[in-house]
DSSP file (Angstrom, degrees, kcal/mol; ACC not computed):
  #  RESIDUE AA STRUCTURE BP1 BP2  ACC     N-H-->O    O-->H-N    N-H-->O    O-->H-N    TCO  KAPPA ALPHA  PHI   PSI    X-CA   Y-CA   Z-CA
    1    1 A M              0   0    0      0, 0.0    96,-0.2     0, 0.0    93,-0.1   0.000 360.0 360.0 360.0 138.8   -8.0   21.1   -7.8
    2    2 A A        -     0   0    0     91,-0.4     2,-0.7     1,-0.1    91,-0.1  -0.388 360.0-108.5 -74.1 149.4   -7.6   17.4   -7.0
    3    3 A N     >  -     0   0    0     89,-0.5     4,-2.3    92,-0.3     5,-0.2  -0.697  27.0-153.1 -75.5 113.1   -8.3   14.8   -9.5
    4    4 A A  H  > S+     0   0    0     -2,-0.7     4,-2.4     1,-0.2    -1,-0.2   0.862  92.4  49.7 -56.0 -42.0  -11.5   13.1   -8.3
    5    5 A F  H  > S+     0   0    0      2,-0.2     4,-1.8     1,-0.2    -1,-0.2   0.895 110.9  48.9 -67.8 -40.5  -10.8    9.8   -9.9
    6    6 A L  H  > S+     0   0    0      2,-0.2     4,-1.7     1,-0.2    -2,-0.2   0.877 111.1  51.2 -65.1 -40.2   -7.3    9.6   -8.4
    7    7 A V  H  X S+     0   0    0     -4,-2.3     4,-2.3     1,-0.2    -2,-0.2   0.911 107.7  52.4 -64.9 -42.1   -8.8   10.5   -5.0
    8    8 A S  H  X S+     0   0    0     -4,-2.4     4,-2.2     1,-0.2    -2,-0.2   0.855 107.0  52.9 -66.7 -31.3  -11.4    7.8   -5.3
    9    9 A L  H  X S+     0   0    0     -4,-1.8     4,-2.2     2,-0.2    -1,-0.2   0.894 111.9  44.6 -66.8 -39.1   -8.6    5.2   -6.1
   10   10 A F  H  X S+     0   0    0     -4,-1.7     4,-2.6     2,-0.2    -2,-0.2   0.833 110.3  55.7 -75.4 -32.0   -6.7    6.2   -3.0
   11   11 A E  H  X S+     0   0    0     -4,-2.3     4,-2.6     2,-0.2    -2,-0.2   0.931 109.8  46.6 -63.1 -44.1   -9.9    6.2   -0.9
   12   12 A F  H  X S+     0   0    0     -4,-2.2     4,-3.1     2,-0.2     5,-0.3   0.937 110.4  52.7 -62.8 -45.2  -10.5    2.6   -2.0
   13   13 A K  H  X S+     0   0    0     -4,-2.2     4,-2.6     1,-0.2     5,-0.2   0.932 112.1  45.7 -57.1 -47.4   -6.9    1.7   -1.2
   14   14 A R  H  X S+     0   0    0     -4,-2.6     4,-2.4     1,-0.2    -1,-0.2   0.948 114.6  47.9 -64.2 -45.2   -7.3    3.1    2.3
   15   15 A W  H  X S+     0   0    0     -4,-2.6     4,-2.4     1,-0.2    -2,-0.2   0.926 114.6  43.9 -63.4 -44.3  -10.6    1.4    2.8
   16   16 A I  H  X S+     0   0    0     -4,-3.1     4,-2.6     2,-0.2    -1,-0.2   0.875 112.8  51.4 -68.0 -37.3   -9.5   -2.0    1.6
   17   17 A D  H  X S+     0   0    0     -4,-2.6     4,-2.8    -5,-0.3     5,-0.3   0.942 110.9  49.2 -59.4 -46.1   -6.2   -1.8    3.5
   18   18 A A  H  X S+     0   0    0     -4,-2.4     4,-2.1    -5,-0.2    -2,-0.2   0.915 113.6  46.4 -58.9 -45.8   -8.2   -1.0    6.7
   19   19 A E  H  X S+     0   0    0     -4,-2.4     4,-1.8     2,-0.2    -1,-0.2   0.878 111.8  51.4 -66.4 -38.9  -10.6   -3.9    6.1
   20   20 A L  H  X S+     0   0    0     -4,-2.6     4,-2.5     1,-0.2     5,-0.2   0.959 113.5  43.7 -61.6 -51.8   -7.7   -6.3    5.3
   21   21 A Y  H  X S+     0   0    0     -4,-2.8     4,-2.7     1,-0.2     5,-0.2   0.812 108.0  57.3 -69.9 -28.4   -5.9   -5.5    8.5
   22   22 A K  H  X S+     0   0    0     -4,-2.1     4,-0.9    -5,-0.3    -1,-0.2   0.925 112.2  43.8 -64.2 -39.6   -8.9   -5.5   10.6
   23   23 A S  H  < S+     0   0    0     -4,-1.8     4,-0.3     2,-0.2    -2,-0.2   0.928 117.2  44.0 -67.9 -43.9   -9.5   -9.1    9.5
   24   24 A L  H >< S+     0   0    0     -4,-2.5     3,-1.2     1,-0.2    -2,-0.2   0.878 112.5  50.8 -70.1 -41.6   -5.9  -10.2    9.8
   25   25 A C  H 3< S+     0   0    0     -4,-2.7    -1,-0.2     1,-0.3    -2,-0.2   0.719 101.8  63.4 -74.0 -16.2   -5.3   -8.5   13.3
   26   26 A A  T 3< S+     0   0    0     -4,-0.9    -1,-0.3    -5,-0.2    -2,-0.2   0.644  81.5 107.5 -80.7 -11.2   -8.5  -10.2   14.6
   27   27 A L  S <  S-     0   0    0     -3,-1.2     2,-0.0    -4,-0.3     5,-0.0  -0.364  79.7-112.2 -61.0 142.3   -6.7  -13.6   14.0
   28   28 A P    >>  -     0   0    0      0, 0.0     4,-1.6     0, 0.0     3,-1.4  -0.382  32.6-102.7 -69.0 160.0   -5.7  -15.3   17.2
   29   29 A A  H 3> S+     0   0    0      1,-0.3     4,-1.0     2,-0.2    -2,-0.1   0.814 120.5  56.1 -52.8 -39.0   -1.9  -15.6   17.8
   30   30 A E  H 34 S+     0   0    0      1,-0.2    -1,-0.3     2,-0.2     4,-0.2   0.758 107.9  48.0 -68.8 -24.2   -1.8  -19.2   16.8
   31   31 A R  H X4 S+     0   0    0     -3,-1.4     3,-1.5     1,-0.2     4,-0.4   0.800 101.1  64.9 -83.8 -28.8   -3.4  -18.5   13.4
   32   32 A R  H >< S+     0   0    0     -4,-1.6     3,-1.4     1,-0.3    -2,-0.2   0.824  93.2  62.0 -62.3 -29.8   -1.0  -15.6   12.8
   33   33 A R  G >< S+     0   0    0     -4,-1.0     3,-0.6     1,-0.3    -1,-0.3   0.748  97.6  59.7 -68.8 -19.1    1.9  -18.1   12.7
   34   34 A D  G <  S+     0   0    0     -3,-1.5    -1,-0.3     1,-0.2    -2,-0.2   0.608 102.2  53.7 -81.4 -10.8    0.1  -19.7    9.7
   35   35 A I  G <>  +     0   0    0     -3,-1.4     4,-2.0    -4,-0.4    -1,-0.2  -0.108  64.8 124.9-119.9  35.4    0.4  -16.4    7.7
   36   36 A I  H <> S+     0   0    0     -3,-0.6     4,-2.4     2,-0.2     5,-0.2   0.937  77.4  47.4 -59.6 -50.8    4.2  -15.6    7.9
   37   37 A V  H  > S+     0   0    0      1,-0.2     4,-2.6     2,-0.2    -1,-0.2   0.919 112.1  48.4 -62.5 -44.6    4.6  -15.3    4.2
   38   38 A P  H  > S+     0   0    0      0, 0.0     4,-2.6     0, 0.0    -1,-0.2   0.867 111.1  52.0 -68.0 -27.7    1.6  -13.1    3.6
   39   39 A I  H  X S+     0   0    0     -4,-2.0     4,-2.2     2,-0.2    -2,-0.2   0.935 109.8  48.2 -68.2 -44.3    2.7  -10.8    6.5
   40   40 A F  H  X S+     0   0    0     -4,-2.4     4,-2.5     2,-0.2    28,-0.2   0.904 112.2  50.8 -57.3 -42.4    6.2  -10.6    4.9
   41   41 A T  H  X S+     0   0    0     -4,-2.6     4,-2.4     2,-0.2    -2,-0.2   0.954 111.2  46.4 -59.9 -53.1    4.4   -9.8    1.6
   42   42 A L  H  X S+     0   0    0     -4,-2.6     4,-2.0     1,-0.2    -1,-0.2   0.830 109.6  54.0 -64.7 -31.2    2.3   -7.1    3.1
   43   43 A D  H  X S+     0   0    0     -4,-2.2     4,-2.6     2,-0.2    -1,-0.2   0.907 106.6  53.8 -69.4 -41.4    5.3   -5.6    4.9
   44   44 A H  H  X S+     0   0    0     -4,-2.5     4,-2.2     1,-0.2     5,-0.2   0.958 108.7  48.7 -53.3 -49.3    7.0   -5.4    1.5
   45   45 A A  H  X S+     0   0    0     -4,-2.4     4,-2.3     1,-0.2    -1,-0.2   0.874 110.3  50.2 -58.7 -39.1    4.1   -3.5    0.1
   46   46 A M  H  X S+     0   0    0     -4,-2.0     4,-2.5     2,-0.2    -1,-0.2   0.876 109.5  52.1 -67.2 -37.9    4.1   -1.1    3.0
   47   47 A R  H  X S+     0   0    0     -4,-2.6     4,-2.3     2,-0.2    -2,-0.2   0.877 109.8  48.5 -64.6 -36.6    7.9   -0.5    2.5
   48   48 A V  H  X S+     0   0    0     -4,-2.2     4,-2.3     2,-0.2     5,-0.3   0.920 110.6  50.7 -71.6 -42.5    7.4    0.3   -1.1
   49   49 A D  H  X S+     0   0    0     -4,-2.3     4,-2.4    -5,-0.2    -2,-0.2   0.951 113.2  47.9 -54.6 -47.7    4.5    2.7   -0.2
   50   50 A S  H  X S+     0   0    0     -4,-2.5     4,-2.6     1,-0.2    -2,-0.2   0.880 109.8  51.5 -62.7 -41.2    6.9    4.3    2.3
   51   51 A V  H  X S+     0   0    0     -4,-2.3     4,-1.9     2,-0.2    -1,-0.2   0.926 112.8  44.4 -61.4 -46.8    9.8    4.6   -0.1
   52   52 A F  H  X S+     0   0    0     -4,-2.3     4,-2.2     2,-0.2    -2,-0.2   0.866 110.6  55.0 -68.5 -36.7    7.6    6.3   -2.7
   53   53 A R  H  X S+     0   0    0     -4,-2.4     4,-2.2    -5,-0.3    -2,-0.2   0.952 107.5  49.7 -60.4 -49.0    6.1    8.6   -0.1
   54   54 A A  H  X>S+     0   0    0     -4,-2.6     5,-2.9     1,-0.2     4,-1.3   0.901 110.8  50.6 -54.6 -41.7    9.6    9.7    0.9
   55   55 A R  H  <5S+     0   0    0     -4,-1.9    -1,-0.2     1,-0.2    -2,-0.2   0.867 110.1  48.6 -65.5 -38.1   10.4   10.3   -2.7
   56   56 A L  H  <5S+     0   0    0     -4,-2.2    -1,-0.2     1,-0.2    -2,-0.2   0.819 113.9  47.2 -71.5 -30.9    7.3   12.4   -3.2
   57   57 A E  H  <5S-     0   0    0     -4,-2.2    -2,-0.2    -5,-0.2    -1,-0.2   0.670 111.3-120.6 -81.3 -18.4    8.1   14.4    0.0
   58   58 A G  T  <5S+     0   0    0     -4,-1.3    -3,-0.2     1,-0.3    -4,-0.1   0.823  70.7 132.0  79.2  32.2   11.7   14.9   -1.1
   59   59 A K      < -     0   0    0     -5,-2.9    -1,-0.3    -6,-0.2    -2,-0.1  -0.741  66.4 -84.8-114.6 160.7   12.9   13.1    2.1
   60   60 A P        -     0   0    0      0, 0.0    -1,-0.1     0, 0.0    -3,-0.0  -0.290  55.5 -95.8 -62.7 149.6   15.4   10.3    2.5
   61   61 A E        -     0   0    0      1,-0.1   -10,-0.1    -7,-0.1    -9,-0.0  -0.483  26.8-141.4 -71.7 137.1   14.1    6.8    2.0
   62   62 A P  S    S+     0   0    0      0, 0.0     2,-0.4     0, 0.0    -1,-0.1   0.571  79.7  48.5 -76.0  -8.8   13.1    5.2    5.3
   63   63 A F        -     0   0    0    -16,-0.1     3,-0.1     1,-0.1    -2,-0.0  -0.976  54.7-159.5-132.0 141.7   14.3    1.7    4.4
   64   64 A D  S    S+     0   0    0     -2,-0.4     2,-0.3     1,-0.1    -1,-0.1   0.372  89.5  35.3 -95.5   2.2   17.6    0.3    3.0
   65   65 A R        -     0   0    0      1,-0.0    -1,-0.1   -18,-0.0    45,-0.1  -0.985  66.6-145.4-153.2 146.9   15.8   -2.8    1.9
   66   66 A I  S    S+     0   0    0     -2,-0.3     2,-0.4     1,-0.1   -19,-0.2   0.397  90.2  54.2 -99.6   3.4   12.4   -3.5    0.5
   67   67 A V  S    S-     0   0    0    -20,-0.1    -1,-0.1   -22,-0.0   -26,-0.1  -0.984  88.4-125.4-134.2 122.6   12.0   -6.9    2.2
   68   68 A S        -     0   0    0     -2,-0.4   -24,-0.1   -28,-0.2    -2,-0.1  -0.328   5.2-151.2 -65.4 146.8   12.6   -7.1    6.0
   69   69 A N  S    S+     0   0    0      2,-0.1     2,-0.3    -4,-0.1    -1,-0.1   0.332  82.0  59.6 -96.5   3.9   15.1   -9.6    7.4
   70   70 A T  S    S-     0   0    0      0, 0.0    -2,-0.1     0, 0.0     0, 0.0  -0.946 101.5 -90.0-128.9 153.2   13.1   -9.8   10.6
   71   71 A M        -     0   0    0     -2,-0.3     2,-0.1     1,-0.1    -2,-0.1  -0.476  46.4-129.3 -59.9 118.7    9.5  -11.0   11.2
   72   72 A P        -     0   0    0      0, 0.0     2,-0.5     0, 0.0    -1,-0.1  -0.443  15.8-120.2 -69.2 142.7    7.2   -7.9   10.9
   73   73 A D     >  -     0   0    0      1,-0.2     4,-2.6    -2,-0.1     5,-0.2  -0.744  18.1-145.2 -81.5 123.4    4.7   -7.3   13.8
   74   74 A L  H  > S+     0   0    0     -2,-0.5     4,-2.6     1,-0.2     5,-0.2   0.908  96.1  49.1 -61.7 -43.2    1.2   -7.4   12.2
   75   75 A D  H  > S+     0   0    0      2,-0.2     4,-1.9     1,-0.2    -1,-0.2   0.912 113.8  46.4 -63.3 -42.3   -0.3   -4.7   14.5
   76   76 A T  H  > S+     0   0    0      2,-0.2     4,-2.2     1,-0.2    -1,-0.2   0.897 111.6  52.3 -62.5 -43.1    2.6   -2.4   13.9
   77   77 A L  H  X S+     0   0    0     -4,-2.6     4,-2.3     1,-0.2     5,-0.2   0.908 106.7  52.6 -62.1 -41.6    2.4   -3.0   10.2
   78   78 A A  H  X S+     0   0    0     -4,-2.6     4,-2.4     1,-0.2    -1,-0.2   0.908 109.8  49.5 -60.3 -41.2   -1.3   -2.2   10.2
   79   79 A R  H  X S+     0   0    0     -4,-1.9     4,-2.2     1,-0.2    -1,-0.2   0.881 110.7  49.5 -65.6 -38.9   -0.6    1.1   11.9
   80   80 A S  H  X S+     0   0    0     -4,-2.2     4,-2.3     2,-0.2    -2,-0.2   0.859 110.6  49.9 -64.5 -38.0    2.2    1.9    9.3
   81   81 A V  H  X S+     0   0    0     -4,-2.3     4,-3.1     2,-0.2    -2,-0.2   0.922 110.4  50.1 -68.8 -43.4   -0.1    1.1    6.4
   82   82 A A  H  X S+     0   0    0     -4,-2.4     4,-2.4    -5,-0.2     5,-0.2   0.904 109.9  50.6 -62.5 -38.2   -2.8    3.3    7.8
   83   83 A D  H  X S+     0   0    0     -4,-2.2     4,-2.2     2,-0.2    -2,-0.2   0.935 113.3  45.9 -61.9 -46.0   -0.4    6.2    8.3
   84   84 A N  H  X S+     0   0    0     -4,-2.3     4,-2.9     2,-0.2     5,-0.2   0.925 111.6  50.9 -59.1 -46.2    0.8    5.9    4.8
   85   85 A D  H  X S+     0   0    0     -4,-3.1     4,-2.2     1,-0.2    -2,-0.2   0.897 110.9  49.2 -61.9 -40.4   -2.8    5.6    3.4
   86   86 A D  H  X S+     0   0    0     -4,-2.4     4,-2.3     2,-0.2    -1,-0.2   0.910 111.3  49.9 -64.3 -41.9   -3.7    8.8    5.3
   87   87 A W  H  X S+     0   0    0     -4,-2.2     4,-2.4     1,-0.2    -2,-0.2   0.950 111.5  48.1 -61.6 -48.0   -0.7   10.6    3.9
   88   88 A Y  H  X S+     0   0    0     -4,-2.9     4,-2.6     1,-0.2     5,-0.2   0.861 109.8  53.1 -62.4 -36.9   -1.5    9.5    0.3
   89   89 A M  H  X S+     0   0    0     -4,-2.2     4,-1.3    -5,-0.2    -1,-0.2   0.936 111.3  44.6 -61.9 -45.5   -5.1   10.6    0.7
   90   90 A N  H  X S+     0   0    0     -4,-2.3     4,-0.6     1,-0.2    -2,-0.2   0.886 114.8  51.7 -64.0 -37.2   -4.0   14.1    1.9
   91   91 A Y  H >X S+     0   0    0     -4,-2.4     4,-2.1     1,-0.2     3,-1.3   0.943 109.4  45.8 -65.8 -49.9   -1.4   14.2   -0.9
   92   92 A V  H 3< S+     0   0    0     -4,-2.6   -89,-0.5     1,-0.3    -1,-0.2   0.729 107.6  60.0 -73.7 -19.4   -3.7   13.3   -3.8
   93   93 A K  H 3< S+     0   0    0     -4,-1.3   -91,-0.4    -5,-0.2    -1,-0.3   0.629 118.0  28.9 -77.0 -15.4   -6.3   15.8   -2.5
   94   94 A T  H << S+     0   0    0     -3,-1.3    -2,-0.2    -4,-0.6    -1,-0.1   0.593  89.3 111.3-122.3 -14.5   -3.9   18.6   -2.9
   95   95 A V     <  -     0   0    0     -4,-2.1   -92,-0.3    -5,-0.1     2,-0.1  -0.382  60.0-134.3 -65.4 138.0   -1.5   17.7   -5.7
   96   96 A S     >  -     0   0    0      1,-0.1     4,-1.9    -2,-0.1     5,-0.1  -0.454  19.6-113.2 -90.1 163.7   -1.9   19.8   -8.9
   97   97 A E  H  > S+     0   0    0      1,-0.2     4,-1.0     2,-0.2    23,-0.1   0.895 119.2  51.9 -57.5 -45.3   -2.0   18.5  -12.4
   98   98 A S  H  4 S+     0   0    0      1,-0.2     3,-0.3     2,-0.2     4,-0.2   0.877 107.8  52.4 -67.6 -33.7    1.4   20.2  -13.2
   99   99 A E  H >4 S+     0   0    0      1,-0.2     3,-1.6     2,-0.2    20,-0.5   0.893 102.4  59.3 -68.6 -37.1    2.9   18.5  -10.1
  100  100 A L  H 3< S+     0   0    0     -4,-1.9    20,-2.8     1,-0.3    21,-0.4   0.787 105.7  49.0 -62.5 -25.5    1.7   15.1  -11.3
  101  101 A N  T 3< S+     0   0    0     -4,-1.0    -1,-0.3    -3,-0.3    -2,-0.2   0.433  85.5 111.4 -92.7   3.1    3.7   15.5  -14.4
  102  102 A E    <   -     0   0    0     -3,-1.6    17,-1.8    -4,-0.2     2,-0.2  -0.622  65.3-133.1 -78.7 127.7    6.9   16.6  -12.6
  103  103 A P  E     -A  118   0A   0      0, 0.0     2,-0.4     0, 0.0    15,-0.3  -0.525  15.6-160.3 -80.8 147.8    9.7   14.0  -12.8
  104  104 A I  E     -A  117   0A   0     13,-3.4    13,-2.1    -2,-0.2     2,-0.3  -0.998   8.3-146.0-126.8 131.3   11.7   12.8   -9.8
  105  105 A A  E     +A  116   0A   0     -2,-0.4     2,-0.3    11,-0.2    11,-0.2  -0.737  31.4 155.5 -91.6 141.5   15.0   11.1  -10.2
  106  106 A F  E     -A  115   0A   0      9,-2.7     9,-3.2    -2,-0.3     2,-0.4  -0.949  41.5-110.1-155.1 171.9   15.9    8.4   -7.6
  107  107 A D  E     -A  114   0A   0     -2,-0.3     7,-0.2     7,-0.2     6,-0.1  -0.944  40.0-114.2-106.8 131.8   18.0    5.3   -6.9
  108  108 A F     >  -     0   0    0      5,-3.2     4,-1.6    -2,-0.4     7,-0.0  -0.413  19.0-135.9 -62.3 142.2   16.2    2.0   -6.6
  109  109 A V  T  4 S+     0   0    0      1,-0.2    -1,-0.1     2,-0.2   -48,-0.0   0.920  97.2  51.3 -64.0 -45.9   16.4    0.6   -3.1
  110  110 A S  T  4 S+     0   0    0      1,-0.2    -1,-0.2   -45,-0.1    -2,-0.0   0.858 133.9   1.9 -66.1 -41.8   17.2   -3.0   -4.2
  111  111 A D  T  4 S-     0   0    0      2,-0.1    -1,-0.2     0, 0.0    -2,-0.2   0.390  88.6-120.8-130.2  -0.6   20.1   -2.4   -6.6
  112  112 A R     <  +     0   0    0     -4,-1.6    -3,-0.1     1,-0.2     3,-0.1   0.627  56.9 155.3  63.3  15.2   20.7    1.3   -6.5
  113  113 A D        -     0   0    0      1,-0.1    -5,-3.2    -6,-0.1     2,-0.2  -0.318  51.1 -98.0 -61.9 153.7   20.1    1.5  -10.3
  114  114 A K  E     -A  107   0A   0     -7,-0.2     2,-0.3    -3,-0.1    -7,-0.2  -0.567  46.0-178.6 -78.0 143.0   19.0    5.0  -11.4
  115  115 A G  E     -A  106   0A   0     -9,-3.2    -9,-2.7    -2,-0.2     2,-0.3  -0.939  14.9-168.6-136.1 161.9   15.2    5.6  -11.9
  116  116 A R  E     +A  105   0A   0     -2,-0.3     2,-0.3   -11,-0.2   -11,-0.2  -0.920  16.8 158.0-151.5 120.5   13.0    8.5  -13.0
  117  117 A M  E     -A  104   0A   0    -13,-2.1   -13,-3.4    -2,-0.3     2,-0.1  -0.968  38.9-112.6-141.2 153.7    9.3    8.7  -12.8
  118  118 A T  E  >  -A  103   0A   0     -2,-0.3     4,-2.0   -15,-0.3     5,-0.2  -0.458  36.0-110.9 -73.8 159.3    6.7   11.5  -12.7
  119  119 A R  H  > S+     0   0    0    -17,-1.8     4,-2.4   -20,-0.5     5,-0.2   0.918 123.1  52.4 -56.5 -44.1    4.8   12.0   -9.5
  120  120 A G  H  > S+     0   0    0    -20,-2.8     4,-2.2     1,-0.2    -1,-0.2   0.884 108.0  50.5 -61.7 -40.2    1.7   10.7  -11.3
  121  121 A E  H  > S+     0   0    0    -21,-0.4     4,-2.2     2,-0.2    -1,-0.2   0.842 109.1  52.6 -68.3 -33.1    3.6    7.5  -12.4
  122  122 A M  H  X S+     0   0    0     -4,-2.0     4,-2.6     2,-0.2    -2,-0.2   0.936 108.4  49.2 -69.2 -44.1    4.8    7.0   -8.8
  123  123 A L  H  X S+     0   0    0     -4,-2.4     4,-2.3     1,-0.2    -2,-0.2   0.901 111.1  50.4 -62.0 -40.3    1.1    7.2   -7.5
  124  124 A A  H  X S+     0   0    0     -4,-2.2     4,-3.0     1,-0.2     5,-0.3   0.930 110.2  50.6 -62.4 -42.0    0.1    4.7  -10.2
  125  125 A H  H  X S+     0   0    0     -4,-2.2     4,-2.9     1,-0.2     5,-0.4   0.920 107.9  51.8 -61.8 -44.1    2.9    2.4   -9.1
  126  126 A V  H  X S+     0   0    0     -4,-2.6     4,-1.8     1,-0.2     5,-0.2   0.934 113.9  44.8 -58.8 -44.9    1.8    2.6   -5.5
  127  127 A L  H  X S+     0   0    0     -4,-2.3     4,-2.3     2,-0.2    -2,-0.2   0.968 119.6  38.8 -62.8 -53.0   -1.8    1.7   -6.4
  128  128 A T  H  X S+     0   0    0     -4,-3.0     4,-2.2     2,-0.2    -2,-0.2   0.891 115.3  51.4 -75.7 -36.5   -0.9   -1.2   -8.8
  129  129 A H  H  X S+     0   0    0     -4,-2.9     4,-1.9    -5,-0.3    -1,-0.2   0.934 114.6  43.8 -60.3 -46.4    2.0   -2.6   -6.7
  130  130 A N  H  X S+     0   0    0     -4,-1.8     4,-2.6    -5,-0.4     5,-0.2   0.902 112.1  52.2 -68.8 -41.7   -0.1   -2.7   -3.6
  131  131 A Q  H  X S+     0   0    0     -4,-2.3     4,-2.3    -5,-0.2    -1,-0.2   0.893 108.6  52.0 -59.9 -42.4   -3.1   -4.1   -5.4
  132  132 A S  H  X S+     0   0    0     -4,-2.2     4,-2.1    -5,-0.2    -1,-0.2   0.938 113.0  43.3 -63.6 -46.0   -1.0   -6.9   -6.9
  133  133 A H  H  X S+     0   0    0     -4,-1.9     4,-2.6     2,-0.2    -2,-0.2   0.892 110.9  53.5 -72.1 -35.1    0.4   -7.9   -3.5
  134  134 A R  H  X S+     0   0    0     -4,-2.6     4,-2.4     1,-0.2    -1,-0.2   0.924 110.6  48.8 -61.5 -41.4   -3.0   -7.7   -1.7
  135  135 A G  H  X S+     0   0    0     -4,-2.3     4,-1.8    -5,-0.2    -2,-0.2   0.898 110.8  50.3 -65.9 -37.5   -4.4  -10.1   -4.4
  136  136 A G  H  X S+     0   0    0     -4,-2.1     4,-2.0     2,-0.2    -1,-0.2   0.893 109.6  50.3 -67.3 -36.4   -1.6  -12.4   -4.0
  137  137 A V  H  X S+     0   0    0     -4,-2.6     4,-2.0     2,-0.2    -2,-0.2   0.906 107.2  54.8 -64.5 -40.6   -2.0  -12.4   -0.2
  138  138 A G  H  X S+     0   0    0     -4,-2.4     4,-1.5     1,-0.2    -1,-0.2   0.898 108.3  48.3 -55.7 -42.1   -5.7  -13.2   -0.7
  139  139 A K  H  < S+     0   0    0     -4,-1.8    -1,-0.2     1,-0.2    -2,-0.2   0.893 110.4  52.0 -67.0 -40.2   -4.8  -16.2   -2.8
  140  140 A M  H  < S+     0   0    0     -4,-2.0     4,-0.3     1,-0.2    -1,-0.2   0.855 111.4  48.4 -65.5 -35.2   -2.3  -17.3   -0.1
  141  141 A L  H ><>S+     0   0    0     -4,-2.0     5,-2.0     1,-0.2     3,-1.0   0.771  93.5  75.2 -81.9 -25.7   -5.0  -17.1    2.6
  142  142 A E  G ><5S+     0   0    0     -4,-1.5     3,-1.8     1,-0.3    -1,-0.2   0.908  93.5  50.4 -54.0 -49.6   -7.7  -19.0    0.7
  143  143 A P  G 3 5S+     0   0    0      0, 0.0    -1,-0.3     0, 0.0    -2,-0.1   0.697 108.2  55.4 -65.9 -16.1   -6.3  -22.5    1.3
  144  144 A L  G < 5S-     0   0    0     -3,-1.0    -2,-0.2    -4,-0.3     3,-0.1   0.406 114.9-116.4 -92.2  -0.2   -6.0  -21.7    5.1
  145  145 A G  T < 5 +     0   0    0     -3,-1.8     2,-0.7    -4,-0.3    -3,-0.2   0.709  66.0 145.1  71.9  20.4   -9.6  -20.8    5.3
  146  146 A I      < -     0   0    0     -5,-2.0     2,-0.4    -8,-0.1    -1,-0.2  -0.824  36.8-151.9 -93.6 115.8   -9.0  -17.2    6.2
  147  147 A Q        +     0   0    0     -2,-0.7    -9,-0.0    -3,-0.1    -5,-0.0  -0.730  16.0 178.8 -92.9 134.5  -11.5  -14.9    4.7
  148  148 A I        -     0   0    0     -2,-0.4  -128,-0.1     1,-0.1     3,-0.1  -0.856  38.5 -84.2-125.5 161.7  -10.7  -11.4    3.8
  149  149 A P        -     0   0    0      0, 0.0     2,-0.1     0, 0.0    -1,-0.1  -0.246  59.3 -83.2 -66.3 157.0  -13.0   -8.6    2.2
  150  150 A S        -     0   0    0      1,-0.1     2,-0.3     2,-0.1     6,-0.0  -0.361  35.8-151.1 -60.0 132.3  -13.3   -8.5   -1.5
  151  151 A D        +     0   0    0     -3,-0.1     2,-0.4    -2,-0.1    -1,-0.1  -0.284  56.6 114.6-106.6  46.5  -10.3   -6.6   -2.9
  152  152 A M     >  -     0   0    0     -2,-0.3     4,-1.9     1,-0.1     3,-0.2  -0.955  64.0-142.3-124.8 136.5  -12.1   -5.3   -6.0
  153  153 A F  H  > S+     0   0    0     -2,-0.4     4,-2.5     1,-0.2     5,-0.2   0.860 103.5  60.2 -64.1 -34.1  -12.9   -1.7   -6.7
  154  154 A T  H  > S+     0   0    0      1,-0.2     4,-3.0     2,-0.2     5,-0.3   0.895 104.2  50.2 -60.0 -40.1  -16.3   -2.7   -8.1
  155  155 A S  H  > S+     0   0    0      2,-0.2     4,-1.9    -3,-0.2     6,-0.4   0.915 110.5  50.1 -66.4 -41.2  -17.2   -4.2   -4.8
  156  156 A Y  H  <>S+     0   0    0     -4,-1.9     5,-0.9     2,-0.2     6,-0.9   0.935 117.1  38.9 -63.5 -46.7  -16.2   -1.1   -3.0
  157  157 A V  H ><5S+     0   0    0     -4,-2.5     3,-1.0     1,-0.2     5,-0.2   0.950 119.6  44.2 -64.5 -52.1  -18.2    1.2   -5.3
  158  158 A S  H 3<5S+     0   0    0     -4,-3.0    -2,-0.2     1,-0.3    -3,-0.2   0.727 108.6  55.0 -76.4 -22.4  -21.3   -1.0   -5.7
  159  159 A T  T 3<5S-     0   0    0     -4,-1.9    -1,-0.3    -5,-0.3    -2,-0.1   0.405 111.0-112.0 -91.0   4.6  -21.8   -2.1   -2.1
  160  160 A G  T < 5S+     0   0    0     -3,-1.0    -3,-0.1    -4,-0.2    -2,-0.1   0.613  77.3 131.9  80.8  10.0  -21.9    1.5   -0.8
  161  161 A S      < +     0   0    0     -5,-0.9    -4,-0.2    -6,-0.4     2,-0.1   0.692  41.9 103.4 -68.7 -17.3  -18.6    1.1    1.1
  162  162 A R              0   0    0     -6,-0.9  -154,-0.0    -5,-0.2  -150,-0.0  -0.422 360.0 360.0 -68.6 139.4  -17.5    4.3   -0.4
  163  163 A R              0   0    0     -2,-0.1    -1,-0.1  -152,-0.0    -2,-0.1   0.493 360.0 360.0 -90.8 360.0  -17.7    7.0    2.2
């Protein structure tokens, strides 16, 4: 049986990612040029989500670097994030408690050092890493006058945004 709290955290992640990208993708092309660093930051977060997804699936890592060396396309990035979010939602709805405690060995992408985390720790990392970067992006957008939805779990729960 799925851990209801874990499912709710990934539901929140999927919801806030969708709201964030809806806001950013609605920006006119000339405004998108103002948010190059935030786009690279969000692309980095997507890459990390994708790398941990591959580790959880037992597949090869999809990237050889966690920071792109070319300008990410915002619309493509939004689709990749949505795909990852859907995958994580399906995963946390079916993963068992014993699987969450299963360790997975891996090599870090950036320096190829050895790592080992449980599946549950990987899921926690995906949530906290992504939350950290979304918060940073929000702070980068404030001085530009670009409003994005509140990135707080409390806002999600208390405003009835939860589906």
